[in-house]
C-alpha positions as CSV (number, residue, x, y, z in Angstrom):
1,M,-69.3,11.2,-157.7
2,Y,-67.7,14.6,-157.4
3,A,-64.0,14.5,-156.5
4,E,-62.3,17.5,-155.0
5,E,-59.0,16.6,-156.6
6,E,-60.4,17.2,-160.1
7,F,-60.2,20.9,-159.5
8,V,-57.0,23.0,-159.5
9,E,-55.7,23.9,-156.1
10,R,-56.1,27.6,-155.3
11,G,-53.3,30.0,-155.9
12,K,-51.4,27.9,-158.5
13,F,-51.0,30.8,-161.0
14,G,-49.9,33.3,-158.1
15,G,-46.8,35.3,-158.2
16,E,-46.4,38.3,-160.4
17,H,-49.6,37.4,-162.4
18,S,-52.0,37.5,-159.5
19,Q,-54.0,40.5,-158.6
20,G,-56.0,41.1,-155.3
21,F,-59.6,41.9,-155.3
22,G,-58.8,45.2,-153.7
23,E,-57.4,46.5,-156.9
24,Y,-60.8,46.3,-158.6
25,S,-62.6,48.7,-156.4
26,A,-65.6,50.6,-157.8
27,H,-66.4,54.2,-158.7
28,T,-68.7,55.8,-156.1
29,G,-70.1,58.9,-157.9
30,D,-68.0,61.1,-155.5
31,P,-65.5,63.0,-157.7
32,T,-62.8,63.0,-155.0
33,L,-63.0,59.2,-154.5
34,D,-63.2,58.6,-158.2
35,L,-60.0,60.6,-158.7
36,E,-58.3,58.4,-156.1
37,Y,-59.6,55.4,-157.9
38,E,-58.3,56.6,-161.3
39,R,-54.8,57.2,-159.7
40,G,-54.7,53.7,-158.5
41,Y,-54.9,54.2,-154.7
42,S,-55.3,50.9,-153.0
43,S,-57.5,52.1,-150.1
44,Y,-61.1,52.2,-151.0
45,I,-64.0,53.7,-148.9
46,V,-67.2,51.7,-149.2
47,P,-70.2,54.1,-149.3
48,D,-72.5,53.8,-146.3
49,L,-75.4,52.8,-148.5
50,I,-73.5,49.8,-149.8
51,K,-72.4,48.9,-146.3
52,T,-76.0,48.9,-145.1
53,F,-77.1,46.8,-148.1
54,L,-74.3,44.2,-147.5
55,K,-75.1,43.9,-143.8
56,D,-78.8,43.4,-144.5
57,F,-78.1,41.0,-147.3
58,H,-75.7,39.0,-145.1
59,T,-78.3,38.9,-142.3
60,A,-81.0,37.6,-144.7
61,I,-78.7,34.8,-145.9
62,T,-77.6,34.0,-142.3
63,E,-81.2,33.8,-141.1
64,Q,-82.3,32.0,-144.3
65,N,-85.1,34.5,-144.9
66,L,-85.9,33.5,-148.5
67,Y,-88.3,36.4,-149.1
68,E,-85.6,39.0,-148.1
69,I,-82.9,37.1,-150.0
70,Q,-85.0,37.2,-153.1
71,N,-85.7,41.0,-152.7
72,Y,-82.0,41.9,-152.1
73,Y,-80.9,39.6,-155.0
74,D,-83.6,40.7,-157.6
75,N,-84.0,44.4,-156.6
76,G,-81.4,45.7,-154.2
77,F,-78.3,44.5,-156.0
78,N,-79.5,45.6,-159.4
79,E,-80.6,49.0,-158.2
80,L,-77.3,49.7,-156.5
81,T,-75.4,48.4,-159.5
82,D,-77.2,50.9,-161.8
83,R,-76.6,53.7,-159.3
84,F,-73.0,53.2,-158.3
85,F,-71.4,50.5,-160.4
86,K,-73.0,50.7,-163.9
87,N,-69.7,50.3,-165.8
88,S,-67.2,49.4,-163.0
89,P,-66.8,46.6,-160.5
90,W,-68.3,46.3,-157.1
91,P,-66.0,46.7,-154.1
92,G,-63.5,43.8,-153.8
93,V,-63.9,41.1,-151.2
94,E,-61.1,42.5,-149.1
95,D,-62.9,45.8,-148.8
96,I,-66.2,44.2,-147.6
97,A,-65.0,41.2,-145.6
98,E,-65.1,43.0,-142.3
99,I,-68.5,44.4,-143.0
100,V,-70.0,40.9,-143.2
101,Q,-67.9,39.5,-140.3
102,H,-65.6,37.5,-142.7
103,D,-68.5,35.0,-143.3
104,S,-66.9,32.6,-145.8
105,V,-70.2,31.4,-147.3
106,F,-71.5,34.9,-147.9
107,L,-68.1,36.0,-149.4
108,I,-68.3,33.1,-151.9
109,L,-71.8,34.1,-152.9
110,Y,-70.7,37.8,-153.1
111,K,-67.8,36.9,-155.3
112,E,-70.1,34.9,-157.6
113,L,-72.1,38.2,-158.1
114,Y,-69.0,40.3,-158.2
115,F,-67.4,38.3,-161.1
116,R,-70.7,37.9,-162.9
117,H,-71.1,41.7,-162.9
118,I,-67.6,42.1,-164.3
119,Y,-68.4,39.8,-167.2
120,A,-71.7,41.5,-167.9
121,R,-71.1,45.2,-167.3
122,V,-67.4,46.2,-167.2
123,A,-66.3,47.3,-170.6
124,A,-62.8,45.9,-170.6
125,G,-64.2,42.5,-169.4
126,P,-62.4,40.2,-167.0
127,S,-58.6,39.9,-167.0
128,V,-57.0,36.4,-167.2
129,E,-56.4,36.5,-163.4
130,Q,-60.1,37.4,-162.8
131,M,-61.1,34.4,-165.0
132,F,-58.9,32.2,-162.8
133,E,-60.2,33.7,-159.6
134,S,-63.8,33.2,-160.7
135,Y,-63.1,29.6,-161.4
136,Y,-61.5,29.1,-158.0
137,N,-64.6,30.7,-156.4
138,Y,-66.9,28.2,-158.2
139,C,-64.6,25.5,-156.9
140,D,-65.1,26.8,-153.4
141,L,-68.9,27.0,-153.9
142,F,-69.4,23.5,-155.3
143,N,-66.9,22.0,-152.8
144,H,-69.0,23.5,-150.0
145,I,-72.2,22.1,-151.4
146,L,-71.0,18.7,-152.6
147,N,-68.4,17.6,-150.1
148,A,-70.5,18.2,-147.0
149,D,-71.5,15.1,-145.0
150,G,-75.2,16.2,-145.0
151,P,-77.2,18.9,-146.8
152,V,-75.7,22.3,-146.1
153,A,-77.9,24.9,-144.3
154,L,-78.3,27.2,-147.3
155,E,-81.4,28.1,-149.2
156,L,-81.4,30.4,-152.2
157,P,-84.1,31.6,-154.6
158,N,-84.5,29.4,-157.7
159,Q,-83.6,32.3,-159.9
160,W,-80.2,32.7,-158.3
161,L,-79.6,28.9,-158.4
162,W,-80.4,28.9,-162.1
163,N,-78.1,32.0,-162.7
164,I,-75.2,30.2,-160.9
165,I,-75.4,27.2,-163.3
166,D,-76.1,29.4,-166.3
167,E,-73.2,31.7,-165.5
168,F,-70.8,28.8,-164.7
169,I,-71.3,27.5,-168.2
170,Y,-71.2,30.9,-169.8
171,Q,-67.8,31.7,-168.1
172,F,-66.4,28.3,-169.2
173,Q,-67.6,29.2,-172.8
174,S,-66.0,32.7,-172.6
175,F,-62.7,31.3,-171.3
176,S,-62.6,28.6,-174.0
177,Q,-63.1,31.2,-176.7
178,F,-60.6,33.6,-175.1
179,R,-58.0,30.8,-174.8
180,S,-58.3,30.0,-178.6
181,K,-57.6,33.6,-179.8
182,L,-53.8,33.5,-179.8
183,S,-52.8,36.1,-182.4
184,K,-53.2,39.1,-180.0
185,K,-51.7,37.5,-176.9
186,D,-48.3,38.3,-175.6
187,P,-45.8,35.5,-174.6
188,Q,-46.5,36.1,-170.9
189,E,-50.3,35.5,-171.3
190,I,-49.7,32.4,-173.4
191,S,-47.3,31.0,-170.8
192,L,-49.8,31.6,-168.1
193,L,-52.5,29.7,-170.0
194,R,-50.2,26.9,-171.0
195,S,-49.1,26.4,-167.3
196,N,-52.7,26.2,-166.1
197,P,-54.4,23.5,-168.3
198,K,-56.8,22.4,-165.6
199,I,-58.4,25.8,-165.1
200,W,-61.8,25.8,-166.8
201,N,-61.2,22.3,-168.0
202,V,-64.2,20.7,-169.7
203,H,-63.8,17.6,-167.5
204,S,-64.1,19.7,-164.4
205,V,-67.2,21.5,-165.7
206,L,-68.9,18.2,-166.6
207,N,-67.8,16.7,-163.3
208,V,-69.6,19.4,-161.4
209,L,-72.8,19.2,-163.4
210,H,-73.0,15.4,-163.2
211,S,-72.1,15.4,-159.5
212,L,-75.0,17.8,-158.8
213,V,-77.4,15.6,-160.8
214,E,-76.2,12.4,-158.9
215,K,-76.2,14.1,-155.4
216,S,-79.8,15.3,-155.8
217,N,-81.2,12.0,-157.4
218,I,-83.0,14.4,-159.7
219,N,-83.5,11.8,-162.5
220,Q,-85.1,9.4,-160.1
221,Q,-87.3,12.1,-158.7
222,L,-88.5,13.2,-162.2
223,E,-89.3,9.7,-163.2
224,V,-91.4,9.1,-160.0
225,Y,-93.0,12.6,-160.4
226,A,-94.0,11.8,-164.1
227,S,-95.7,8.5,-163.0
228,G,-97.7,10.4,-160.4
229,G,-95.7,9.2,-157.3
230,D,-94.0,11.1,-154.5
231,P,-90.5,12.3,-155.6
232,D,-89.4,12.5,-151.9
233,S,-89.6,8.7,-151.7
234,V,-86.5,8.4,-153.9
235,A,-84.9,11.8,-153.3
236,G,-82.7,10.8,-150.3
237,D,-81.5,13.4,-147.7
238,F,-79.9,15.6,-150.3
239,G,-82.6,15.4,-152.9
240,R,-85.3,16.4,-150.4
241,N,-83.4,19.6,-149.8
242,S,-84.5,22.5,-152.1
243,L,-81.0,23.7,-152.8
244,Y,-79.8,20.3,-154.1
245,K,-83.0,19.4,-155.9
246,M,-83.1,22.6,-158.0
247,L,-79.3,22.7,-158.6
248,G,-79.7,19.1,-159.9
249,Y,-82.5,20.0,-162.2
250,F,-80.7,23.1,-163.5
251,S,-77.6,21.0,-164.0
252,L,-79.5,18.8,-166.4
253,I,-80.3,21.9,-168.5
254,G,-76.7,23.0,-168.1
255,L,-75.6,19.6,-169.6
256,L,-78.1,20.1,-172.5
257,R,-76.4,23.4,-173.2
258,L,-72.9,22.2,-172.8
259,H,-73.3,19.2,-175.1
260,S,-74.9,21.5,-177.7
261,L,-72.0,23.8,-177.5
262,L,-69.6,20.9,-178.1
263,G,-71.7,19.6,-181.0
264,D,-72.8,16.4,-179.3
265,Y,-76.5,16.6,-180.2
266,Y,-77.5,13.0,-179.3
267,Q,-76.0,13.3,-175.8
268,A,-77.6,16.8,-175.4
269,L,-81.1,15.2,-175.7
270,K,-80.1,12.1,-173.8
271,V,-79.4,14.0,-170.6
272,L,-83.1,15.2,-170.7
273,E,-84.7,11.8,-170.9
274,S,-86.2,12.2,-167.4
275,I,-87.8,15.6,-168.3
276,D,-91.1,15.6,-170.1
277,L,-90.7,18.7,-172.2
278,N,-94.4,18.6,-173.3
279,K,-95.7,19.0,-169.7
280,K,-95.4,21.9,-167.2
281,T,-93.8,20.8,-164.0
282,L,-93.0,22.4,-160.6
283,Y,-89.3,22.2,-161.6
284,S,-89.7,24.6,-164.6
285,R,-90.9,27.8,-163.0
286,V,-87.8,29.9,-163.8
287,P,-88.6,31.7,-167.1
288,G,-84.9,32.0,-168.1
289,C,-84.4,28.3,-167.6
290,Q,-87.6,27.4,-169.5
291,I,-86.6,29.5,-172.5
292,T,-83.0,28.3,-172.6
293,T,-84.2,24.7,-172.5
294,Y,-86.5,25.1,-175.5
295,Y,-84.0,27.1,-177.5
296,Y,-81.3,24.4,-177.2
297,V,-83.8,21.6,-177.7
298,G,-85.1,23.3,-180.8
299,F,-81.6,23.9,-182.2
300,V,-80.6,20.3,-181.5
301,Y,-83.6,18.9,-183.3
302,M,-82.8,21.1,-186.3
303,M,-79.2,19.9,-186.4
304,M,-80.4,16.3,-186.1
305,R,-82.7,16.9,-189.1
306,R,-85.9,16.4,-187.0
307,Y,-87.6,19.5,-188.4
308,Q,-91.1,18.8,-187.3
309,D,-90.0,18.4,-183.7
310,A,-87.9,21.5,-184.0
311,I,-90.8,23.5,-185.4
312,R,-93.1,22.2,-182.7
313,T,-90.6,23.0,-179.9
314,L,-89.8,26.5,-181.1
315,S,-93.5,27.4,-181.8
316,N,-94.5,26.3,-178.3
317,I,-91.8,28.5,-176.5
318,L,-92.4,31.5,-178.8
319,L,-96.1,31.3,-178.0
320,Y,-95.2,31.2,-174.3
321,I,-92.9,34.3,-174.6
322,Q,-95.7,36.1,-176.5
323,R,-98.1,35.5,-173.6
324,T,-95.7,36.2,-170.7
325,K,-93.4,38.9,-172.1
326,S,-95.0,41.7,-170.0
327,M,-93.9,39.8,-166.8
328,F,-90.2,40.5,-167.7
329,Q,-90.3,44.2,-168.7
330,N,-89.3,45.5,-165.2
331,K,-86.2,43.2,-165.2
332,A,-83.9,44.9,-167.8
333,Q,-81.2,42.2,-168.0
334,L,-83.6,39.3,-168.1
335,Y,-85.8,41.1,-170.6
336,D,-82.8,41.8,-172.9
337,Q,-81.7,38.2,-172.8
338,I,-85.2,36.9,-173.5
339,N,-85.5,39.3,-176.4
340,K,-82.3,38.1,-178.0
341,Q,-83.2,34.4,-177.6
342,N,-86.7,35.3,-178.9
343,D,-85.1,36.7,-182.1
344,Q,-82.8,33.7,-182.4
345,M,-85.6,31.3,-182.1
346,Y,-87.7,33.1,-184.8
347,T,-84.7,32.8,-187.1
348,L,-84.3,29.1,-186.3
349,L,-88.0,28.6,-187.0
350,N,-87.7,30.5,-190.2
351,I,-84.9,28.2,-191.4
352,C,-86.8,25.0,-190.4
353,L,-90.0,26.1,-192.2
354,V,-88.0,26.8,-195.4
355,L,-86.4,23.4,-195.3
356,H,-89.6,21.6,-194.1
357,P,-92.8,23.7,-194.8
358,M,-95.7,22.9,-192.4
359,R,-98.6,24.7,-190.6
360,I,-97.9,26.5,-187.3
361,D,-99.8,28.6,-184.8
362,E,-101.4,31.7,-186.4
363,S,-100.0,34.2,-183.9
364,V,-96.5,32.8,-184.2
365,H,-96.8,32.7,-188.0
366,S,-98.0,36.4,-188.0
367,Q,-94.9,37.5,-186.0
368,L,-92.7,35.4,-188.3
369,Q,-94.1,37.1,-191.4
370,D,-93.6,40.5,-190.0
371,K,-90.0,39.9,-189.0
372,H,-88.6,37.5,-191.5
373,Q,-90.7,37.5,-194.7
374,D,-87.9,39.0,-196.9
375,K,-85.3,36.6,-195.5
376,R,-87.6,33.6,-196.0
377,L,-88.1,34.5,-199.7
378,K,-84.3,34.7,-200.2
379,M,-83.8,31.3,-198.6
380,Q,-86.6,29.8,-200.6
381,K,-84.8,31.0,-203.7
382,G,-81.6,29.1,-202.6
383,D,-79.6,32.1,-201.3
384,T,-76.8,30.4,-199.5
385,L,-75.4,33.6,-198.0
386,E,-78.8,34.2,-196.4
387,F,-78.8,30.7,-194.8
388,Q,-75.2,31.3,-193.5
389,S,-76.2,34.7,-192.1
390,A,-79.3,33.3,-190.4
391,F,-77.3,30.3,-188.9
392,A,-74.5,32.6,-187.7
393,F,-77.1,34.8,-185.8
394,A,-79.2,32.0,-184.4
395,C,-76.7,29.3,-183.4
396,P,-74.9,29.1,-180.0
397,K,-71.2,29.9,-179.7
398,F,-69.7,26.5,-180.3
399,L,-66.6,25.4,-178.3
400,S,-63.6,23.1,-178.7
401,P,-63.2,20.8,-175.6
402,V,-59.4,20.9,-175.8
403,P,-56.9,23.8,-175.5
404,P,-55.4,25.2,-178.7
405,N,-51.9,24.6,-180.0
406,Y,-50.1,27.4,-178.2
407,D,-47.1,27.1,-180.5
408,S,-49.2,28.2,-183.5
409,P,-50.0,31.9,-184.0
410,L,-53.4,31.1,-185.6
411,N,-56.8,31.7,-184.0
412,Y,-58.7,28.6,-183.3
413,H,-61.9,30.0,-181.8
414,K,-63.9,29.9,-185.1
415,E,-63.0,26.2,-186.0
416,P,-65.9,24.6,-184.0
417,Y,-68.4,27.1,-185.6
418,M,-67.0,26.5,-189.1
419,L,-67.4,22.7,-188.7
420,Q,-71.0,23.0,-187.6
421,L,-71.7,25.6,-190.4
422,R,-70.3,23.1,-193.0
423,V,-72.6,20.3,-191.7
424,F,-75.6,22.7,-191.8
425,M,-74.8,24.0,-195.3
426,D,-74.4,20.5,-196.7
427,E,-77.9,19.8,-195.5
428,V,-79.1,23.1,-197.1
429,Q,-77.4,22.1,-200.4
430,Q,-79.2,18.8,-200.4
431,H,-82.6,20.7,-200.1
432,H,-81.7,23.0,-203.0
433,M,-84.0,21.4,-205.6
434,L,-86.8,20.3,-203.3
435,G,-88.8,23.5,-203.3
436,T,-88.9,23.5,-207.0
437,I,-89.9,19.9,-207.2
438,R,-92.6,20.4,-204.6
439,S,-94.1,23.4,-206.5
440,Y,-94.4,21.3,-209.7
441,L,-95.9,18.2,-208.0
442,K,-98.6,20.4,-206.4
443,L,-99.8,21.5,-209.8
444,Y,-100.5,18.0,-211.2
445,S,-102.1,14.8,-210.3
446,T,-100.2,12.9,-213.0
447,L,-97.1,13.9,-214.9
448,T,-94.6,12.1,-217.1
449,L,-90.9,11.9,-216.0
450,S,-89.8,13.3,-219.3
451,K,-92.1,16.4,-219.1
452,L,-90.9,17.2,-215.5
453,A,-87.3,16.6,-216.5
454,T,-87.8,19.2,-219.3
455,F,-89.4,21.7,-216.8
456,M,-86.5,21.2,-214.4
457,D,-83.8,21.3,-217.1
458,M,-82.5,17.9,-216.0
459,T,-82.0,14.4,-217.5
460,Q,-84.5,11.7,-216.5
461,E,-81.8,9.9,-214.5
462,E,-80.9,13.1,-212.6
463,L,-84.6,13.7,-212.0
464,S,-85.2,10.2,-210.6
465,I,-82.4,10.7,-208.1
466,A,-83.8,14.1,-207.1
467,L,-87.3,12.6,-206.6
468,M,-85.9,9.9,-204.4
469,G,-84.0,12.6,-202.5
470,F,-87.3,14.5,-202.1
471,K,-88.9,11.3,-200.6
472,H,-86.0,10.8,-198.2
473,K,-85.7,14.4,-197.0
474,M,-89.4,14.7,-196.3
475,K,-89.2,11.8,-193.9
476,N,-88.2,12.7,-190.4
477,V,-88.1,11.0,-187.0
478,V,-91.0,12.6,-185.2
479,W,-91.7,12.5,-181.4
480,T,-95.0,10.6,-180.8
481,G,-95.0,10.3,-177.0
482,G,-92.9,9.3,-174.0
483,A,-90.5,11.3,-171.8
484,S,-87.4,11.0,-174.0
485,G,-87.0,13.6,-176.7
486,L,-85.0,11.0,-178.6
487,E,-88.0,8.7,-179.1
488,G,-90.0,8.9,-182.3
489,E,-91.0,7.2,-185.5
490,F,-90.4,8.0,-189.2
491,Q,-93.2,10.1,-190.7
492,S,-93.5,11.9,-194.0
493,G,-94.0,15.6,-193.5
494,S,-94.7,16.4,-197.2
495,E,-98.0,17.7,-198.3
496,V,-97.7,15.7,-201.5
497,D,-96.8,12.1,-202.1
498,F,-96.2,10.2,-205.3
499,Y,-95.1,7.0,-206.9
500,I,-93.6,6.3,-210.3
501,D,-95.1,3.7,-212.7
502,N,-93.0,3.3,-215.9
503,D,-92.6,6.9,-217.1
504,M,-95.6,8.3,-215.2
505,I,-95.5,10.1,-211.9
506,H,-98.8,9.6,-209.9
507,I,-99.3,12.4,-207.3
508,A,-101.6,12.6,-204.3
509,D,-102.3,15.5,-201.9
510,T,-101.7,14.1,-198.4
511,Q,-103.0,17.1,-196.5
512,V,-106.7,17.0,-195.6
513,A,-108.3,20.3,-196.5
514,R,-109.4,22.3,-193.4
515,R,-113.1,22.3,-193.0
516,H,-113.5,26.0,-192.4
517,G,-117.3,25.7,-191.8
518,D,-116.8,23.3,-188.8
519,F,-114.1,25.7,-187.4
520,F,-116.5,28.7,-187.4
521,V,-119.4,26.7,-186.0
522,R,-117.1,25.6,-183.0
523,Q,-116.0,29.2,-182.4
524,I,-119.7,30.4,-182.5
525,H,-120.7,27.8,-179.9
526,K,-117.7,28.8,-177.7
527,F,-118.7,32.5,-178.0
528,T,-122.3,31.7,-177.2
529,E,-121.3,29.7,-174.1
530,L,-118.9,32.5,-172.9
531,N,-121.7,35.1,-173.4
532,K,-124.1,33.0,-171.2
533,N,-121.5,32.7,-168.5
534,L,-120.8,36.4,-168.5
535,K,-124.5,37.2,-168.2
536,K,-124.8,34.8,-165.2
537,L,-121.9,36.5,-163.5
538,G,-123.5,39.9,-164.2
539,T,-126.8,39.0,-162.6
540,K,-124.9,38.0,-159.4
541,Q,-123.2,41.4,-159.0
542,P,-124.7,43.7,-156.3
543,R,-126.1,46.9,-157.6
């Protein structure tokens, strides 16, 4: 269970390093006020429009008006950001505390938005002190939620709850990478990092996510829900509360992401054992969460050499994005994020199909051809630089769970990535000859070892090893059912199979040819039925 002492006490870094929120006041668009801002004046006048927005936002949260909270969160905050604070921070908490009657819960939620905006929009990014303050603010938020005797009286939109978990992990990831880039840091910064080892510590982050999962009983709820039962029967007082239930679910996805970033692919899938990824559930209605889930599951399957499962997972979510993309066009930040993950997943799918060719949905295949045909041809020819480039673009930003050696001037932030790249490129190297072997086997029904060895410019002994490698690499663990993504059985994904008798290779095509006639007949019947239904509807319309 969550323990408050796991977190660092507030204010430990203090002293000359600390900076108050008032120092990060925002530009207003008024030249006079902006000039004061540039000169470093500590006083800051909050525009009346911002005051009104904050008062209304505070009232909506106090009264727990979920519709209004959603509107202020999705629309109001983003519109005012674009108008007043596009590249600068919002007013500091000291400047707005009186406006919202020093409401501690609202100020914690406001600071969550405040720091998220600095990470996303402010060109210079957060300072070390701001990274620390953001961490402390998450401590305050999760302490408030998890250490209460009963469910707290707070309800927030699912999108905001997902963003809290997503941003929490993102900021941990950013800090871990920042901490590992030592060459450009001055001694004062290194001393500050060295003296605060528990801030953004991986154990604290894991502790929060696991505590939210346990508090909500979300795994038990998902198991009962999957069997057709009532989740509330096992939810407990906290789990029946929407805030805890959804934070618990999103924390499972957060754990998937965090374990993937740490390179622990087995554990990444293990935490999702209660989630049936092949069914839509009421827990998966936040598009950003849905897409993030399938991106990491697809990547994990690829790194575990389960290419058929990776291709199936990535194809399903890419088809979903194709059908729903218009829904996100009015939400610029979400749209940009989904576009980036969409491109990354097409790149992952391209890699998987080069290593393990198979049939995929026609619309996804068409998009893949348009975007990645040239890159696929290069990878099929064994271009290792193209594989490296594709992996660098599509992979997550891997992390080390431990602080760097502060006494060394080297940068350590690339070490986790380089380790995963070596593992991936070793696998690519083992696939190097498989495409050529496959192309020859598809041309013949029988072929002597000596003849194929001549074609391949290899000795018969080398060819025998390569053929056994082909057999091995074309066998994957494939998911066949059940909630756990780790379950599955060995299946051959090759379109050709063979056995060797003395010096002769006997080859068989394992793919059953598609019966195109049957396909067209089924489509004609569907069209005829649809036409009949449309005519019936037409006759019922008043003239």
